[in-house]
Backbone as JSON, one array per atom type, in Angstrom:
{
  "sequence": "MEKDIWAKYQDENVVVVSIATDNMSNAAKFKEEFNLTYPILVDPQGTYASALDVHAYPTNVIVDSTGKIRYLRVGFDPNGILKALDKLTEK",
  "N": [[134.74, 97.36, -58.88], [132.5, 97.55, -60.01], [132.07, 98.86, -63.35], [133.28, 96.33, -63.79], [133.42, 94.19, -63.02], [130.42, 93.83, -61.71], [128.95, 94.53, -63.98], [130.11, 93.31, -65.72], [129.18, 90.15, -64.81], [126.42, 90.01, -64.05], [124.32, 89.04, -65.37], [125.14, 86.63, -65.32], [124.0, 84.93, -62.94], [125.33, 86.09, -60.71], [125.8, 88.03, -57.98], [126.56, 90.96, -56.63], [127.38, 92.86, -53.56], [128.18, 95.2, -51.46], [129.11, 95.85, -48.4], [128.91, 97.82, -46.04], [130.0, 99.31, -42.69], [129.69, 101.73, -41.39], [127.01, 103.92, -41.22], [123.89, 104.31, -42.6], [123.56, 106.76, -44.05], [126.3, 107.21, -44.87], [127.07, 104.85, -46.53], [125.07, 105.5, -48.7], [125.78, 108.12, -49.8], [128.28, 107.23, -50.82], [127.09, 105.51, -52.76], [125.91, 106.84, -54.3], [127.75, 108.72, -54.81], [129.76, 107.31, -56.85], [128.55, 106.4, -58.34], [127.03, 103.41, -58.3], [125.38, 100.66, -59.03], [124.94, 98.16, -57.63], [123.78, 96.55, -54.81], [124.19, 97.88, -51.76], [124.83, 96.86, -48.18], [124.05, 98.22, -45.23], [125.74, 97.56, -41.94], [126.47, 98.1, -39.34], [126.75, 97.51, -36.9], [128.25, 95.15, -37.61], [127.97, 92.43, -38.21], [128.03, 91.23, -40.28], [130.47, 91.03, -41.28], [131.67, 90.14, -38.96], [130.82, 87.53, -39.41], [132.0, 86.58, -41.64], [134.28, 86.64, -41.08], [135.99, 88.55, -41.32], [138.74, 91.26, -40.8], [139.85, 93.47, -41.94], [139.58, 95.85, -44.12], [139.41, 97.38, -47.93], [137.87, 93.65, -47.68], [137.46, 91.24, -50.1], [135.35, 88.86, -50.7], [133.73, 85.62, -52.11], [130.75, 84.11, -52.43], [129.61, 81.34, -53.31], [126.64, 79.83, -54.33], [125.97, 77.26, -52.62], [126.47, 78.3, -50.49], [129.54, 78.35, -49.74], [132.92, 79.82, -49.18], [134.32, 80.45, -51.55], [136.57, 82.54, -52.03], [138.5, 84.68, -50.81], [140.18, 87.71, -49.86], [141.94, 89.85, -48.75], [142.17, 93.49, -49.16], [142.03, 94.95, -52.5], [141.76, 93.1, -55.42], [141.28, 93.18, -58.42], [142.07, 90.8, -60.83], [142.47, 88.56, -59.2], [139.57, 88.29, -58.61], [138.34, 88.01, -60.53], [139.38, 85.97, -61.87], [138.74, 84.01, -59.81], [135.34, 84.12, -60.62], [135.35, 83.58, -62.82], [136.27, 81.1, -62.78], [134.26, 79.93, -61.06], [131.97, 80.32, -62.72], [132.5, 78.85, -64.95], [133.84, 80.29, -67.33]],
  "CA": [[134.06, 96.92, -59.59], [131.06, 98.12, -60.84], [132.33, 98.0, -64.38], [134.62, 94.76, -64.34], [133.39, 92.83, -62.48], [129.21, 93.74, -61.73], [128.38, 94.65, -64.95], [130.54, 91.37, -66.19], [128.29, 88.71, -64.36], [124.87, 90.17, -63.19], [123.29, 87.72, -66.22], [125.65, 85.17, -65.08], [123.4, 84.32, -61.55], [126.17, 86.45, -59.55], [125.03, 89.31, -57.3], [127.53, 91.91, -56.39], [127.11, 93.45, -52.44], [128.84, 95.3, -50.64], [128.98, 95.81, -46.84], [129.65, 98.9, -44.98], [130.33, 99.33, -41.73], [129.5, 102.7, -40.93], [125.96, 104.08, -41.71], [123.19, 104.3, -44.27], [124.05, 108.22, -45.03], [127.9, 107.38, -45.89], [126.62, 104.2, -47.8], [123.81, 106.28, -49.87], [126.75, 109.42, -50.84], [129.33, 106.67, -51.51], [127.16, 104.54, -53.87], [125.41, 108.03, -55.44], [129.49, 109.26, -55.86], [130.27, 106.18, -57.36], [127.4, 105.52, -59.61], [127.39, 102.37, -57.69], [123.95, 100.43, -59.12], [124.7, 96.57, -56.63], [123.58, 97.24, -53.33], [125.03, 98.28, -50.59], [124.24, 96.08, -46.97], [124.44, 98.25, -43.99], [126.03, 96.36, -41.04], [127.46, 98.93, -38.14], [127.02, 96.45, -35.54], [129.49, 94.08, -37.85], [127.83, 91.08, -37.88], [128.01, 90.13, -41.39], [131.94, 90.89, -41.09], [132.35, 88.76, -38.41], [130.15, 86.0, -39.77], [132.88, 85.93, -43.3], [135.8, 86.2, -40.39], [136.85, 89.96, -41.82], [139.06, 92.03, -40.35], [140.45, 94.39, -42.56], [139.3, 96.61, -45.21], [138.46, 96.04, -48.37], [137.93, 92.36, -47.84], [136.77, 90.8, -50.89], [134.93, 87.66, -50.47], [133.0, 85.76, -53.27], [130.39, 82.89, -51.88], [128.88, 80.46, -53.49], [125.19, 79.49, -54.2], [125.82, 76.69, -51.62], [127.47, 79.22, -49.28], [130.42, 77.89, -49.25], [133.57, 80.89, -49.04], [135.35, 80.16, -52.54], [137.31, 82.83, -52.52], [138.65, 85.79, -49.37], [141.62, 87.8, -50.22], [142.25, 91.24, -48.3], [142.76, 94.23, -50.55], [141.24, 94.85, -53.99], [143.0, 92.34, -56.34], [139.98, 92.45, -60.01], [142.28, 89.56, -61.21], [142.01, 87.5, -58.27], [138.16, 88.05, -58.2], [137.37, 88.03, -62.19], [139.79, 84.27, -62.32], [137.58, 83.17, -59.69], [134.43, 84.37, -60.82], [135.68, 82.7, -63.85], [136.36, 79.22, -62.74], [132.79, 79.8, -60.99], [130.72, 80.71, -64.11], [132.86, 78.82, -66.26], [133.59, 80.95, -68.71]],
  "C": [[132.53, 96.65, -59.92], [131.36, 97.77, -62.78], [133.06, 97.1, -64.43], [134.1, 94.13, -63.63], [131.27, 92.74, -62.1], [128.92, 93.65, -63.31], [128.71, 93.26, -66.22], [129.71, 90.07, -65.82], [127.67, 89.16, -63.93], [124.03, 89.47, -64.25], [124.05, 86.69, -65.92], [124.98, 84.37, -63.51], [124.27, 84.47, -60.96], [125.82, 88.01, -59.11], [126.19, 89.8, -56.12], [126.62, 93.03, -55.09], [128.47, 94.04, -51.99], [128.59, 95.92, -49.32], [129.63, 96.75, -46.44], [129.3, 99.02, -43.56], [130.0, 100.28, -40.71], [127.64, 103.17, -40.92], [125.46, 104.35, -42.48], [123.81, 106.04, -45.32], [125.44, 107.97, -45.75], [127.5, 106.43, -46.99], [125.82, 104.85, -49.13], [125.28, 107.26, -50.87], [127.46, 108.18, -50.96], [128.45, 106.01, -52.84], [126.41, 105.94, -55.02], [126.75, 108.66, -55.92], [130.05, 108.59, -56.63], [129.84, 106.24, -58.68], [127.34, 104.55, -59.65], [125.21, 101.74, -58.48], [124.41, 98.7, -58.31], [124.05, 97.6, -55.49], [124.11, 97.26, -52.41], [124.25, 97.77, -48.92], [124.82, 97.14, -46.19], [124.84, 97.72, -42.31], [126.81, 97.49, -39.72], [127.48, 97.69, -37.38], [127.97, 94.97, -36.14], [129.1, 92.92, -37.92], [127.88, 90.06, -39.49], [129.89, 89.94, -41.6], [132.45, 89.87, -40.1], [131.82, 87.56, -38.79], [131.17, 85.52, -40.92], [134.55, 86.35, -42.36], [136.72, 87.73, -41.09], [137.37, 91.03, -40.54], [139.98, 93.31, -40.45], [139.58, 94.7, -43.75], [139.76, 97.57, -46.48], [138.74, 94.4, -48.12], [136.78, 92.14, -48.61], [136.43, 89.26, -51.03], [133.33, 87.15, -51.69], [132.36, 84.02, -52.44], [129.64, 82.04, -52.64], [127.61, 80.23, -53.64], [124.72, 78.65, -53.37], [125.9, 77.34, -50.16], [128.48, 78.82, -49.17], [131.61, 79.16, -49.73], [134.6, 79.96, -50.27], [136.63, 81.34, -52.87], [137.47, 84.64, -51.37], [139.67, 85.9, -49.54], [140.84, 89.49, -49.35], [142.78, 91.96, -49.33], [141.85, 93.91, -51.38], [142.14, 93.84, -55.26], [142.19, 92.06, -57.34], [140.8, 91.33, -60.31], [142.03, 88.79, -60.76], [140.48, 87.02, -58.49], [137.48, 87.5, -59.68], [137.67, 86.47, -62.05], [139.16, 83.46, -61.0], [136.54, 82.84, -60.0], [134.42, 83.49, -62.62], [135.49, 81.27, -63.72], [134.68, 79.27, -61.99], [131.51, 79.53, -61.78], [130.89, 79.81, -65.02], [133.01, 79.23, -67.64], [134.8, 80.85, -69.25]]
}
């Protein structure tokens, strides 16, 4: 996510946010371990997961600037994410 998506699209008005459902300490360790520069939102009550109807992890969601979900997939499919982002950013 960091190199193939965030680094490629951060100048295209795309924001990557990871949502951790455990606690701030574990999220901080994960961020440091993998040298992540995008933000991690800590959501132990599952408010955001519930709002996005997420029931399995990882789930990748792309929300456009109007709030419309443009991509939602369980599991990590970098090619699917890149294809959806290319379509939204007209690459």
